[in-house]
C-alpha positions as CSV (number, residue, x, y, z in Angstrom):
1,M,8.8,-12.8,74.4
2,K,7.3,-13.3,70.9
3,Q,4.1,-11.4,72.7
4,L,7.1,-8.4,73.5
5,R,8.7,-8.6,70.1
6,N,5.1,-8.2,68.3
7,T,4.5,-4.8,70.7
8,V,8.0,-4.2,69.8
9,I,7.3,-4.2,66.4
10,R,4.3,-2.6,66.5
11,A,5.4,0.4,68.4
12,G,8.0,0.7,65.7
13,L,5.5,0.8,62.5
14,E,3.4,3.4,64.7
15,A,6.7,5.5,65.5
16,L,7.0,5.6,61.6
17,Y,3.8,6.3,61.1
18,F,3.1,9.0,63.3
19,S,6.4,11.1,62.7
20,G,6.0,11.3,58.9
21,A,9.5,9.7,58.8
22,H,8.4,6.7,56.2
23,V,8.1,9.4,53.8
24,L,11.1,11.3,54.0
25,L,12.5,7.4,53.8
26,R,10.3,5.9,50.9
27,P,12.5,7.9,48.0
28,I,15.5,5.9,49.5
29,F,14.0,2.6,50.6
30,A,11.5,1.8,48.6
31,G,13.7,-0.1,46.3
32,V,12.2,-0.5,42.3
33,G,9.1,-3.0,43.5
34,A,8.1,-5.0,46.4
35,I,7.0,-9.1,46.9
36,F,4.5,-9.2,49.8
37,M,3.9,-12.2,51.7
38,L,1.0,-13.6,52.3
39,H,-0.2,-16.9,53.8
40,H,-4.3,-16.8,54.7
41,V,-7.0,-14.3,53.5
42,R,-10.1,-14.8,55.1
43,P,-12.9,-13.3,57.3
44,R,-11.7,-12.7,60.9
45,R,-12.7,-15.6,63.1
46,D,-14.0,-15.3,66.4
47,P,-12.0,-13.9,69.4
48,G,-10.3,-16.6,70.9
49,F,-6.9,-18.6,71.2
50,Q,-5.0,-18.1,67.6
51,P,-1.9,-18.2,68.2
52,N,-1.4,-18.5,64.0
53,R,-3.0,-15.5,63.9
54,H,-0.3,-13.4,62.3
55,L,-0.7,-15.8,59.3
56,E,-4.0,-14.4,57.8
57,V,-5.4,-11.2,57.3
58,E,-8.9,-10.1,56.5
59,P,-9.8,-9.8,52.7
60,E,-10.6,-5.4,53.5
61,F,-7.0,-5.3,54.8
62,L,-5.9,-6.7,51.2
63,R,-7.8,-4.4,49.1
64,A,-7.0,-1.5,51.3
65,M,-3.3,-2.4,50.1
66,L,-4.2,-2.8,46.6
67,T,-6.4,0.1,46.5
68,H,-2.6,2.3,47.9
69,L,-0.7,0.7,45.3
70,R,-2.9,1.5,42.5
71,H,-3.3,5.2,44.1
72,L,0.8,5.4,43.8
73,D,0.9,4.4,40.0
74,V,2.7,0.9,41.7
75,D,2.4,-1.9,38.9
76,I,1.0,-5.0,39.9
77,V,2.5,-8.1,38.3
78,S,3.5,-11.9,38.2
79,V,6.0,-13.3,39.3
80,D,7.0,-14.0,35.7
81,E,7.0,-10.3,35.1
82,M,8.9,-9.5,37.6
83,H,11.9,-11.9,37.1
84,R,12.0,-10.2,33.9
85,R,12.5,-6.8,34.8
86,L,15.3,-7.6,37.1
87,S,16.8,-9.7,34.1
88,E,16.4,-6.3,31.9
89,R,17.1,-4.3,34.4
90,D,13.8,-2.6,33.5
91,F,13.3,-0.6,36.5
92,A,11.3,2.4,34.5
93,R,8.2,1.8,36.5
94,R,7.9,0.3,40.4
95,F,6.0,-2.9,40.5
96,A,4.5,-5.0,43.3
97,C,4.3,-8.8,43.5
98,F,2.1,-10.6,45.6
99,T,2.7,-14.0,46.4
100,F,1.0,-16.9,48.8
101,D,2.8,-19.6,50.8
102,D,0.9,-23.7,51.1
103,G,-2.0,-23.8,49.0
104,Y,-4.8,-22.8,51.4
105,R,-8.5,-23.2,49.7
106,D,-9.0,-19.3,51.2
107,N,-6.5,-18.3,48.6
108,R,-9.2,-19.6,46.0
109,D,-11.9,-18.5,47.9
110,F,-11.5,-14.9,49.4
111,A,-8.3,-13.8,47.7
112,L,-8.7,-14.1,44.2
113,P,-12.3,-12.7,44.1
114,V,-9.9,-9.4,46.0
115,M,-7.0,-9.6,43.2
116,R,-9.9,-9.7,40.5
117,E,-11.5,-6.2,41.5
118,F,-7.7,-5.1,40.5
119,D,-6.8,-7.7,37.3
120,A,-3.9,-8.1,40.2
121,P,-2.1,-11.3,39.5
122,L,-0.7,-13.1,42.1
123,T,1.5,-16.4,43.1
124,V,0.9,-19.3,45.1
125,Y,3.2,-21.8,45.9
126,V,2.0,-25.4,47.1
127,A,3.7,-28.0,48.9
128,S,3.1,-31.0,47.0
129,D,2.2,-33.5,50.3
130,F,-0.6,-30.7,51.2
131,A,-2.1,-31.4,47.9
132,E,-1.8,-35.0,48.1
133,G,-3.8,-34.6,51.6
134,T,-1.2,-36.1,53.3
135,G,0.7,-33.0,54.6
136,R,1.4,-32.5,57.9
137,L,0.4,-28.7,59.2
138,W,2.3,-29.2,62.6
139,W,1.7,-25.4,63.8
140,V,-1.9,-26.0,63.2
141,A,-1.9,-29.4,64.8
142,L,-0.1,-27.6,67.2
143,E,-2.5,-25.2,68.5
144,Q,-5.4,-27.6,67.6
145,V,-3.8,-29.4,70.6
146,I,-3.3,-26.7,73.1
147,A,-6.7,-25.1,72.5
148,R,-8.4,-28.5,73.4
149,A,-6.1,-28.9,76.6
150,S,-6.0,-27.7,79.9
151,S,-2.4,-29.1,80.4
152,I,0.5,-30.7,78.3
153,E,3.7,-32.4,79.1
154,A,6.3,-32.9,76.3
155,P,10.0,-33.7,76.6
156,V,11.1,-30.3,76.6
157,G,15.6,-30.1,76.3
158,G,15.2,-33.9,77.1
159,T,13.1,-33.4,80.5
160,T,9.3,-33.6,80.3
161,T,8.3,-30.6,81.3
162,R,4.6,-29.7,82.1
163,F,2.8,-26.7,80.8
164,D,-0.1,-25.4,82.2
165,T,-3.0,-24.5,79.1
166,N,-6.2,-23.5,81.3
167,T,-6.3,-19.8,80.0
168,P,-5.6,-18.0,77.0
169,A,-2.4,-16.5,78.1
170,A,-1.1,-20.1,79.7
171,K,-2.1,-21.0,76.1
172,Q,-0.1,-18.7,74.7
173,A,3.3,-18.7,76.1
174,A,2.9,-22.4,75.8
175,F,2.7,-22.8,72.2
176,D,5.0,-19.6,72.1
177,R,7.4,-22.2,74.0
178,L,6.1,-25.5,72.3
179,H,5.9,-24.2,68.8
180,D,10.0,-23.0,69.3
181,W,11.2,-26.5,70.4
182,L,9.9,-28.4,67.5
183,R,11.5,-25.7,65.0
184,G,14.6,-26.4,66.9
185,L,14.7,-30.5,66.6
186,P,17.7,-31.7,64.7
187,G,15.5,-33.1,62.0
188,E,12.1,-33.1,60.5
189,H,11.5,-36.6,61.7
190,D,12.2,-35.7,65.3
191,M,9.5,-32.6,65.4
192,Q,6.7,-35.1,63.3
193,R,7.6,-37.6,66.1
194,E,7.1,-35.1,68.3
195,I,3.8,-33.6,67.2
196,S,2.2,-36.8,66.0
197,T,2.8,-38.1,70.2
198,L,1.4,-34.9,71.5
199,C,-2.0,-35.0,68.5
200,A,-2.7,-38.8,69.8
201,R,-2.4,-38.2,73.5
202,H,-5.0,-35.3,73.1
203,G,-6.9,-36.9,70.5
204,I,-6.1,-34.1,67.5
205,D,-6.7,-36.1,63.7
206,E,-3.5,-34.7,62.4
207,T,-3.9,-36.2,59.2
208,N,-6.9,-34.6,58.1
209,I,-5.7,-30.7,58.6
210,A,-4.1,-30.3,55.0
211,R,-7.9,-32.0,53.3
212,E,-9.3,-29.3,55.6
213,L,-7.6,-25.9,54.5
214,C,-5.6,-26.3,51.3
215,M,-6.7,-27.0,48.0
216,S,-6.5,-30.5,46.3
217,W,-4.9,-31.0,43.1
218,D,-8.4,-31.3,41.3
219,E,-8.9,-27.5,43.2
220,L,-5.9,-26.5,42.3
221,K,-6.1,-27.7,38.3
222,P,-9.5,-24.8,37.5
223,F,-7.6,-22.7,40.1
224,A,-4.7,-22.6,38.2
225,D,-6.3,-21.7,34.8
226,D,-7.2,-18.5,36.0
227,P,-4.8,-15.9,33.7
228,L,-4.2,-13.8,37.1
229,V,-2.9,-17.4,39.0
230,T,0.8,-18.2,38.8
231,I,1.4,-21.6,40.8
232,G,4.9,-22.1,42.6
233,A,6.7,-25.1,44.1
234,H,7.2,-24.7,48.3
235,T,8.7,-28.2,48.4
236,V,7.1,-31.9,49.0
237,T,6.9,-31.8,52.7
238,H,7.3,-28.1,54.0
239,C,10.7,-28.7,55.6
240,N,13.4,-27.1,56.5
241,L,15.8,-27.2,53.9
242,A,18.7,-26.0,55.6
243,S,18.5,-29.3,58.2
244,Q,18.0,-31.5,55.5
245,S,21.0,-33.2,53.6
246,E,22.1,-31.7,50.2
247,T,20.8,-34.8,48.7
248,S,17.3,-34.3,50.6
249,A,16.7,-30.6,49.9
250,S,17.8,-31.7,46.3
251,F,14.9,-34.2,46.0
252,E,12.3,-32.1,48.0
253,L,13.2,-29.4,45.6
254,A,12.8,-31.1,42.2
255,T,10.1,-33.3,43.6
256,S,7.7,-31.1,43.9
257,R,8.2,-29.3,40.9
258,A,8.0,-32.2,39.0
259,R,4.9,-33.2,41.0
260,I,3.0,-30.0,40.6
261,E,4.0,-29.7,37.0
262,A,2.6,-33.5,36.2
263,A,-0.6,-32.6,37.9
264,L,-1.6,-29.3,36.4
265,Q,0.5,-29.6,32.9
266,R,2.3,-26.3,33.1
267,P,5.8,-25.2,34.0
268,V,6.7,-24.0,37.3
269,L,9.5,-21.8,37.6
270,H,9.4,-20.2,40.7
271,L,9.8,-21.4,44.5
272,A,9.7,-20.4,47.8
273,Y,11.5,-21.7,50.7
274,P,9.1,-23.1,54.3
275,Y,9.9,-21.2,57.1
276,G,12.4,-19.1,54.5
277,D,14.4,-17.4,57.5
278,R,18.2,-17.3,57.8
279,I,17.7,-21.4,59.6
280,A,16.0,-22.3,57.0
281,A,17.4,-21.3,54.0
282,G,20.8,-19.7,53.0
283,P,23.5,-19.7,50.4
284,R,23.2,-23.5,50.1
285,E,20.2,-23.8,49.5
286,F,19.8,-20.4,47.2
287,A,22.6,-22.8,45.4
288,L,20.4,-25.6,45.0
289,A,17.5,-23.4,44.0
290,R,19.3,-22.5,40.8
291,A,20.6,-25.7,40.2
292,A,16.9,-27.0,40.5
293,G,15.8,-24.7,37.5
294,F,14.0,-22.2,39.3
295,K,14.4,-19.0,37.7
296,T,13.0,-17.1,41.4
297,A,13.1,-18.1,44.9
298,V,11.5,-16.5,48.1
299,T,12.6,-16.0,51.8
300,T,11.0,-14.8,54.3
301,R,14.2,-12.6,55.3
302,P,12.0,-9.0,55.2
303,G,13.1,-6.3,52.8
304,M,12.2,-4.3,49.5
305,I,13.6,-5.6,46.2
306,F,16.1,-2.8,44.8
307,P,18.3,-3.4,41.4
308,E,20.6,-5.2,43.5
309,S,18.5,-8.1,43.9
310,A,18.8,-9.2,40.2
311,E,22.2,-10.8,41.6
312,H,20.3,-12.7,43.6
313,L,17.3,-14.0,42.2
314,T,17.3,-17.6,44.1
315,A,17.2,-14.9,47.5
316,L,14.6,-12.6,46.9
317,Q,13.1,-10.8,50.0
318,R,10.2,-10.8,50.9
319,V,7.5,-7.8,52.8
320,S,5.1,-9.8,55.1
321,L,1.8,-8.7,55.3
322,N,1.3,-10.0,58.8
323,G,-2.3,-10.5,60.9
324,N,-0.8,-9.0,63.8
325,Y,-0.6,-5.2,62.1
326,Q,-3.4,-5.1,59.7
327,D,-3.9,-1.8,60.3
328,E,-4.5,0.5,57.5
329,R,-2.4,3.0,58.7
330,M,0.3,0.9,58.7
331,I,0.2,0.6,54.9
332,P,2.4,3.0,53.6
333,V,4.9,2.4,56.4
334,L,5.2,-1.0,54.7
335,T,5.3,-0.3,51.4
336,S,7.9,2.9,51.9
337,G,10.5,0.4,52.5
338,A,11.3,2.3,55.8
339,A,10.3,-0.3,58.4
340,T,12.4,-3.3,56.5
341,A,15.3,-0.9,55.9
342,M,15.1,-0.3,60.2
343,W,15.1,-3.8,60.7
344,N,18.1,-5.0,58.2
345,G,20.3,-2.5,59.8
346,F,19.8,-0.1,56.4
347,R,21.3,-3.3,54.6
348,R,19.3,-3.2,51.4
349,I,20.5,-7.0,50.7
350,D,20.1,-10.1,52.9
351,A,21.4,-12.7,50.8
352,A,24.3,-14.4,53.0
């Protein structure tokens, strides 16, 4: 199903490109700016089983996007400057804001050097448990389990189900099914129990993944000192806030902010919701983010920034730079707003 979805999205992007419709739609749907969402930036890995490839783009693709924005004479601004423009209704010039979720080490090693070439600010949202080295990146753990196994058993839907994982296609199908099952479990403890069981059964050290991939506090301190870098919060555990009680969700927001501020000795005023889609962040979470003192909070709901976005500063939409579609031909389609407009049924704001 996800493979079909990716195929449909790519076909839609290519249709907009080859028809030239994105050029006609740009004046209507480009808005006043865009917040771009990234995770990993790193060189292409060897071909093979990479179900999380959508979370990574190559440095050259990031460079191509920045080059395109400079060609359009778009201001590339910090999240603080974006907040100022929205708050003061300063829409004289279009802007772009680059955001990176989770706090991966490759943001420092590969993204920052490219951003420096363009004197372009970036915001990195840090999950404090990842920086502590205690967090669990369960989607990476699941990838590693399936990569190693020739078959997997899991209690999907309350019934033990065996998944063949002996071929690349079978591995991808198993990952898609198990990923959706894990995300659909009632609570974070249920998810953690099941992924920990799979890791123990197949010899994967899930406790080491955050230390391998994410910047530690000692690494984040000099990184945060760079004048181009802003550090935001991404909760403590990278949990689905909507599945938490209000007390637990508020704790995740306030505690992540407090831990980052204590470790880095700087204010943390901006938030990214983990997962960030409709089943992870809605009106309750938007209100909790405001109550926790965040100036802005970003979702993963697709969309450009419009003047009306100023009324929804803790429900801001983003444009994903997705590793499945890192074709330079698609860059003008993404910046036109045409693709996200079609995805949203031509609604400008999705904050309900």
